[in-house]
Each structure stands twice: as structure tokens, then as C-alpha cells.
DRENPA-3360 file (N, C-alpha, C; in nm, 2 decimals, always signed):
BEGIN
1 = MEEDADIR = -7.87/-1.41/-3.83/-7.86/-1.27/-3.80/-7.86/-1.24/-3.65 ~ -7.94/-1.31/-3.58/-7.95/-1.29/-3.44/-7.82/-1.34/-3.37 ~ -7.76/-1.44/-3.42/-7.62/-1.49/-3.37/-7.52/-1.38/-3.39 ~ -7.53/-1.31/-3.50/-7.42/-1.21/-3.53/-7.44/-1.10/-3.43 ~ -7.57/-1.06/-3.40/-7.59/-0.95/-3.30/-7.54/-1.00/-3.17 ~ -7.57/-1.12/-3.13/-7.51/-1.18/-3.00/-7.35/-1.17/-3.00 ~ -7.30/-1.21/-3.10/-7.16/-1.21/-3.11/-7.10/-1.07/-3.10 ~ -7.16/-0.98/-3.16/-7.11/-0.84/-3.16/-7.13/-0.78/-3.01;
9 = LLERRKLE = -7.24/-0.81/-2.95/-7.26/-0.77/-2.82/-7.16/-0.82/-2.72 ~ -7.12/-0.96/-2.74/-7.02/-1.02/-2.66/-6.88/-0.95/-2.68 ~ -6.86/-0.93/-2.81/-6.73/-0.86/-2.84/-6.72/-0.73/-2.77 ~ -6.83/-0.65/-2.78/-6.83/-0.51/-2.72/-6.81/-0.52/-2.57 ~ -6.86/-0.61/-2.51/-6.85/-0.63/-2.36/-6.71/-0.67/-2.32 ~ -6.65/-0.76/-2.41/-6.50/-0.80/-2.38/-6.42/-0.68/-2.40 ~ -6.44/-0.60/-2.51/-6.36/-0.49/-2.54/-6.37/-0.38/-2.44 ~ -6.49/-0.37/-2.39/-6.51/-0.27/-2.27/-6.44/-0.32/-2.14;
17 = EMRKRIKA = -6.44/-0.45/-2.11/-6.36/-0.50/-2.00/-6.21/-0.48/-2.02 ~ -6.17/-0.51/-2.13/-6.02/-0.49/-2.16/-5.98/-0.34/-2.15 ~ -6.07/-0.25/-2.19/-6.04/-0.11/-2.18/-6.03/-0.08/-2.03 ~ -6.12/-0.12/-1.96/-6.13/-0.09/-1.81/-6.00/-0.14/-1.73 ~ -5.96/-0.26/-1.78/-5.84/-0.32/-1.72/-5.71/-0.25/-1.76 ~ -5.70/-0.20/-1.88/-5.59/-0.12/-1.93/-5.60/+0.01/-1.85 ~ -5.70/+0.07/-1.84/-5.71/+0.20/-1.76/-5.68/+0.18/-1.62 ~ -5.72/+0.08/-1.56/-5.68/+0.06/-1.42/-5.54/+0.02/-1.40;
25 = ASQPTKAE = -5.48/-0.04/-1.50/-5.34/-0.08/-1.49/-5.25/+0.05/-1.52 ~ -5.30/+0.14/-1.60/-5.21/+0.25/-1.63/-5.22/+0.36/-1.52 ~ -5.32/+0.35/-1.44/-5.32/+0.46/-1.33/-5.23/+0.42/-1.22 ~ -5.15/+0.51/-1.17/-5.06/+0.48/-1.06/-5.14/+0.45/-0.93 ~ -5.11/+0.34/-0.87/-5.18/+0.31/-0.74/-5.10/+0.38/-0.62 ~ -5.18/+0.44/-0.53/-5.12/+0.49/-0.42/-5.09/+0.40/-0.31 ~ -4.96/+0.38/-0.30/-4.91/+0.29/-0.20/-4.93/+0.33/-0.07 ~ -4.96/+0.25/+0.02/-4.97/+0.30/+0.16/-4.82/+0.31/+0.21;
33 = PTNREVVD = -4.80/+0.42/+0.30/-4.66/+0.44/+0.34/-4.62/+0.32/+0.44 ~ -4.50/+0.29/+0.43/-4.44/+0.18/+0.52/-4.44/+0.22/+0.66 ~ -4.42/+0.12/+0.75/-4.42/+0.15/+0.89/-4.31/+0.25/+0.92 ~ -4.20/+0.24/+0.86/-4.08/+0.32/+0.89/-4.11/+0.48/+0.85 ~ -4.17/+0.48/+0.73/-4.22/+0.61/+0.68/-4.32/+0.68/+0.78 ~ -4.40/+0.61/+0.83/-4.50/+0.66/+0.92/-4.43/+0.71/+1.05 ~ -4.35/+0.63/+1.10/-4.27/+0.67/+1.22/-4.18/+0.78/+1.19 ~ -4.11/+0.79/+1.08/-4.02/+0.89/+1.04/-4.09/+1.03/+1.04;
41 = GMLYDRGD = -4.21/+1.02/+0.99/-4.29/+1.15/+0.99/-4.31/+1.21/+1.13 ~ -4.31/+1.13/+1.23/-4.34/+1.18/+1.37/-4.21/+1.20/+1.45 ~ -4.10/+1.20/+1.40/-3.98/+1.21/+1.47/-3.93/+1.35/+1.45 ~ -3.86/+1.40/+1.56/-3.79/+1.53/+1.56/-3.68/+1.52/+1.65 ~ -3.59/+1.63/+1.65/-3.48/+1.63/+1.74/-3.39/+1.52/+1.75 ~ -3.33/+1.48/+1.63/-3.23/+1.37/+1.63/-3.29/+1.23/+1.64 ~ -3.43/+1.22/+1.63/-3.50/+1.09/+1.63/-3.47/+1.01/+1.52 ~ -3.44/+1.06/+1.41/-3.40/+0.98/+1.29/-3.26/+0.92/+1.32;
49 = EVLDAAYS = -3.17/+0.98/+1.38/-3.04/+0.93/+1.42/-3.05/+0.82/+1.50 ~ -3.15/+0.84/+1.60/-3.16/+0.73/+1.71/-3.22/+0.61/+1.62 ~ -3.31/+0.62/+1.54/-3.37/+0.51/+1.47/-3.28/+0.44/+1.37 ~ -3.20/+0.52/+1.30/-3.09/+0.47/+1.22/-2.99/+0.38/+1.31 ~ -2.95/+0.43/+1.41/-2.87/+0.37/+1.51/-2.93/+0.23/+1.56 ~ -3.04/+0.25/+1.60/-3.12/+0.11/+1.64/-3.13/+0.01/+1.54 ~ -3.16/+0.07/+1.41/-3.16/-0.03/+1.31/-3.02/-0.11/+1.28 ~ -2.91/-0.02/+1.30/-2.78/-0.08/+1.28/-2.74/-0.18/+1.38;
57 = FFPRDTER = -2.78/-0.16/+1.50/-2.75/-0.24/+1.60/-2.85/-0.37/+1.63 ~ -2.97/-0.35/+1.62/-3.09/-0.44/+1.64/-3.19/-0.44/+1.54 ~ -3.16/-0.48/+1.40/-3.25/-0.47/+1.31/-3.39/-0.53/+1.32 ~ -3.39/-0.65/+1.37/-3.52/-0.72/+1.38/-3.60/-0.66/+1.50 ~ -3.54/-0.64/+1.60/-3.61/-0.58/+1.72/-3.66/-0.44/+1.69 ~ -3.58/-0.36/+1.62/-3.63/-0.23/+1.59/-3.74/-0.24/+1.49 ~ -3.74/-0.32/+1.40/-3.85/-0.35/+1.30/-3.98/-0.37/+1.37 ~ -3.97/-0.45/+1.48/-4.09/-0.47/+1.56/-4.15/-0.36/+1.64;
65 = VVGELATM = -4.04/-0.29/+1.70/-4.08/-0.16/+1.77/-4.15/-0.06/+1.67 ~ -4.08/-0.04/+1.55/-4.14/+0.05/+1.46/-4.28/+0.02/+1.41 ~ -4.30/-0.12/+1.39/-4.43/-0.17/+1.36/-4.53/-0.13/+1.46 ~ -4.50/-0.14/+1.59/-4.59/-0.11/+1.70/-4.61/+0.03/+1.71 ~ -4.51/+0.12/+1.69/-4.53/+0.26/+1.69/-4.61/+0.30/+1.57 ~ -4.59/+0.25/+1.47/-4.68/+0.29/+1.34/-4.81/+0.24/+1.36 ~ -4.85/+0.14/+1.42/-4.98/+0.09/+1.45/-5.05/+0.19/+1.54 ~ -4.98/+0.23/+1.64/-5.04/+0.33/+1.74/-5.06/+0.48/+1.67;
73 = IRAGRLKE = -4.97/+0.51/+1.58/-4.98/+0.63/+1.51/-5.10/+0.63/+1.42 ~ -5.11/+0.53/+1.35/-5.23/+0.50/+1.26/-5.36/+0.50/+1.32 ~ -5.36/+0.44/+1.46/-5.48/+0.44/+1.52/-5.52/+0.55/+1.59 ~ -5.43/+0.64/+1.60/-5.45/+0.78/+1.66/-5.42/+0.77/+1.81 ~ -5.36/+0.67/+1.86/-5.32/+0.68/+2.00/-5.20/+0.75/+2.04 ~ -5.13/+0.77/+1.93/-5.00/+0.84/+1.94/-5.01/+0.97/+1.85 ~ -5.03/+1.09/+1.90/-5.05/+1.21/+1.82/-4.94/+1.31/+1.82 ~ -4.86/+1.30/+1.93/-4.76/+1.40/+1.94/-4.62/+1.35/+1.87;
81 = KIGGGELL = -4.54/+1.44/+1.84/-4.41/+1.40/+1.77/-4.32/+1.33/+1.88 ~ -4.23/+1.25/+1.84/-4.13/+1.18/+1.92/-4.00/+1.23/+1.91 ~ -3.94/+1.28/+2.01/-3.81/+1.33/+2.01/-3.70/+1.22/+2.02 ~ -3.58/+1.26/+1.99/-3.47/+1.16/+1.99/-3.45/+1.09/+2.13 ~ -3.45/+1.18/+2.23/-3.43/+1.13/+2.37/-3.54/+1.04/+2.41 ~ -3.67/+1.06/+2.37/-3.79/+0.98/+2.41/-3.77/+0.84/+2.34 ~ -3.74/+0.84/+2.21/-3.72/+0.72/+2.14/-3.61/+0.64/+2.20 ~ -3.50/+0.70/+2.23/-3.38/+0.63/+2.29/-3.43/+0.57/+2.42;
89 = SVFRQLGL = -3.50/+0.64/+2.50/-3.56/+0.59/+2.63/-3.64/+0.47/+2.60 ~ -3.73/+0.47/+2.50/-3.80/+0.35/+2.47/-3.73/+0.24/+2.44 ~ -3.62/+0.25/+2.36/-3.54/+0.13/+2.33/-3.46/+0.09/+2.46 ~ -3.41/+0.17/+2.54/-3.34/+0.14/+2.66/-3.43/+0.06/+2.75 ~ -3.55/+0.10/+2.76/-3.66/+0.04/+2.86/-3.69/-0.10/+2.80 ~ -3.69/-0.12/+2.67/-3.70/-0.25/+2.62/-3.57/-0.34/+2.62 ~ -3.46/-0.28/+2.68/-3.34/-0.37/+2.69/-3.25/-0.35/+2.57 ~ -3.29/-0.27/+2.48/-3.20/-0.25/+2.36/-3.11/-0.12/+2.38;
97 = RFSLKTSI = -2.99/-0.16/+2.44/-2.90/-0.05/+2.45/-2.79/-0.03/+2.36 ~ -2.78/+0.08/+2.31/-2.67/+0.12/+2.21/-2.64/+0.26/+2.23 ~ -2.52/+0.29/+2.17/-2.46/+0.44/+2.19/-2.47/+0.51/+2.07 ~ -2.48/+0.64/+2.08/-2.49/+0.73/+1.97/-2.36/+0.82/+1.98 ~ -2.33/+0.86/+1.86/-2.21/+0.95/+1.86/-2.26/+1.09/+1.89 ~ -2.21/+1.14/+2.00/-2.25/+1.27/+2.05/-2.13/+1.36/+2.05 ~ -2.16/+1.49/+2.04/-2.05/+1.59/+2.05/-2.11/+1.72/+2.11 ~ -2.02/+1.80/+2.18/-2.07/+1.93/+2.23/-1.99/+2.03/+2.16;
105 = KVQDKGKF = -2.07/+2.13/+2.10/-2.02/+2.24/+2.02/-2.05/+2.36/+2.09 ~ -1.94/+2.45/+2.08/-1.95/+2.59/+2.14/-1.92/+2.68/+2.02 ~ -1.96/+2.80/+2.04/-1.95/+2.90/+1.94/-1.82/+2.97/+1.97 ~ -1.73/+2.98/+1.87/-1.60/+3.05/+1.88/-1.57/+3.14/+1.77 ~ -1.58/+3.26/+1.77/-1.56/+3.36/+1.66/-1.66/+3.33/+1.56 ~ -1.79/+3.31/+1.59/-1.89/+3.30/+1.48/-1.90/+3.16/+1.43 ~ -1.81/+3.06/+1.47/-1.81/+2.92/+1.42/-1.85/+2.83/+1.54 ~ -1.90/+2.72/+1.50/-1.93/+2.62/+1.60/-1.82/+2.52/+1.60;
113 = VDLSEKLR = -1.74/+2.50/+1.71/-1.63/+2.39/+1.72/-1.66/+2.31/+1.83 ~ -1.60/+2.19/+1.81/-1.61/+2.08/+1.92/-1.55/+2.14/+2.06 ~ -1.61/+2.11/+2.16/-1.56/+2.15/+2.30/-1.41/+2.10/+2.31 ~ -1.38/+1.98/+2.27/-1.25/+1.93/+2.29/-1.15/+2.02/+2.21 ~ -1.19/+2.06/+2.09/-1.10/+2.14/+2.02/-1.07/+2.28/+2.08 ~ -1.18/+2.33/+2.13/-1.17/+2.46/+2.20/-1.08/+2.45/+2.32 ~ -1.10/+2.34/+2.41/-1.01/+2.33/+2.52/-0.86/+2.30/+2.48 ~ -0.84/+2.23/+2.37/-0.71/+2.22/+2.31/-0.65/+2.36/+2.28;
121 = QRKE = -0.72/+2.44/+2.21/-0.67/+2.57/+2.18/-0.65/+2.66/+2.30 ~ -0.72/+2.64/+2.41/-0.68/+2.72/+2.53/-0.56/+2.67/+2.58 ~ -0.52/+2.55/+2.58/-0.39/+2.49/+2.64/-0.28/+2.55/+2.56 ~ -0.28/+2.57/+2.44/-0.19/+2.61/+2.35/-0.16/+2.77/+2.37;
% end
């Protein structure tokens, strides 16, 4: 009789452990944001375009820079948002030079048109 009680107790414990494991597995785990997501959250004013261009030209080096920036953001040493010009300046200071597609737009009759197109229209 005593052995039956011990066996039942062991079965209950194992069953309870299995329930805990199933419950823990079914709950979605909150994944920590990646370095890129952390840095993306701090960018403004074409910063995302600069970061995309940097990744296309220098993927490994950009990953290292993003890792360092994310570390600084998580540690609280970098609290202000990073503009596109500032980020481009950081990459250039590190010797990673690349170009961005830029255009100057002017307002013409309620629409924004490229400056080159506006100058072409004036010639005609």
C-alpha cells in the first residue's frame, strides 16, 4: 500500500512538471529587439536611408557600427535621436564613404517637382 502511495506521488509530481513545461512552451517569449531595431528606433530625418545605403555598400562594417550604437543606446549613453546627416558623418569619419541619391524639389503649382525638371521647363 505504501508503495502505491509513493508511486502516485511520483506520478503527480511528474504530471505537474509536464504541465509547467507545456505552459511555458505555449507562452510566447518576448524576444529582445535586434541591434538594428534598436538603432532604427533612434533614427530620424533620412537616417533609415543612410543606414540602408551603408548596409548595401559595407554590410560587415555597418553591422559592427550598428552593434556599437545599439550598445550605447541600451546603456543610456546615447539618448538623443540620430539624424541622417549625423549618421552619414559617423560613417565618413570611420572611412566608410558612400553616396546617397539626393534630389532637390521645388514647389510648382501646388506640386513638388525636381529642380532639374523645373529648369528644363523654364528653357522651353
